[in-house]
N, C-alpha and C positions, 0 to 999 in steps of 0.2 A: 843580469842576463840569465835566462832560464836554460838549463841544459836540455838537450834533446832526449827522447826516450832511449835511443841507442846508447847515449853516454851514461844515462842512469843504469841501464842494463849492464853495460860493461863494468861499471863500478860495483854493482851487485855481484856479478860473476867473480870478481876479484875478492870481494868481501866474503862470499859464501864458499869459495873454492868449488863451485858447481860448473860442470862442463856446459857449454852452450846448448847442446842437444837435450840434456837433462832438464835445463831451465825451460827451454821452449816446450818440451813435452809436459812439464808440470804446470807451467803458467798458462799455456794456451792450447795444449794438445797438438802442438805443431813443432816437431823436432828441428825443422829448418827455419824457425822463426828468426833467430839471431843471425844466421847466415843470410837470410833474405833481407833483413834490415841493414846488414853491412853492405849488401849489394844494391841498396837504394829503395827497397820496399817502403812505402808510406803506410803506416798503420792507421786504422780508423779510430774514432773515439772509443768505441766499444773495446777494441783490442788494447788500446792504451790503458783504459780503466781496469781491464782484467789483469794486465801485467803489473800495473802499479799495486793493485790489491794483493796479488800474490807476493810481491816483494815486501810490502808492509806487513802482511800476515806472517811471513817467514821471519822477519826481523823481530816482531813482537813475540813469537814463539821462542826464538833464540834467546831473547832478553829474559824470558820467563824460565829458561833452562830446559825447554822441551826439544830443541833442535841443536845439532852440532853441525859445523860445516861438513858437507858431504862431497864426495867426488864420484867418479864412475868406478866400475869394478877394478880397473887397473890401479887407480890411486889407492883404493881401499886395500888391495892386496899388497901394494908397495908399503903402505903404513904398517901392515901386519908384519912384513918382513923386517922393517926397521925396528919395530918394537921387540921382535924376537932377537934381533942382534944386540939390543941394549940389555936384555935380561941375562 
């Protein structure tokens, strides 16, 4: 059974630690993409291909060591605070 695009995106968000709005903006220039998909939006073939390409490219770059999991500004600031507490 093939997973839906939304299920694949949800798995990617968990893997990448990327907020949904950041993902939507990067993958499709639509910060509400994930929210709309969760609400029942049906993506077309072009949108599906664009999103799949983004996820595959991100994974390939991460495997090559060019990308680290990213969050939004709040999570990056939180990580800096945690790292400062450890030092």
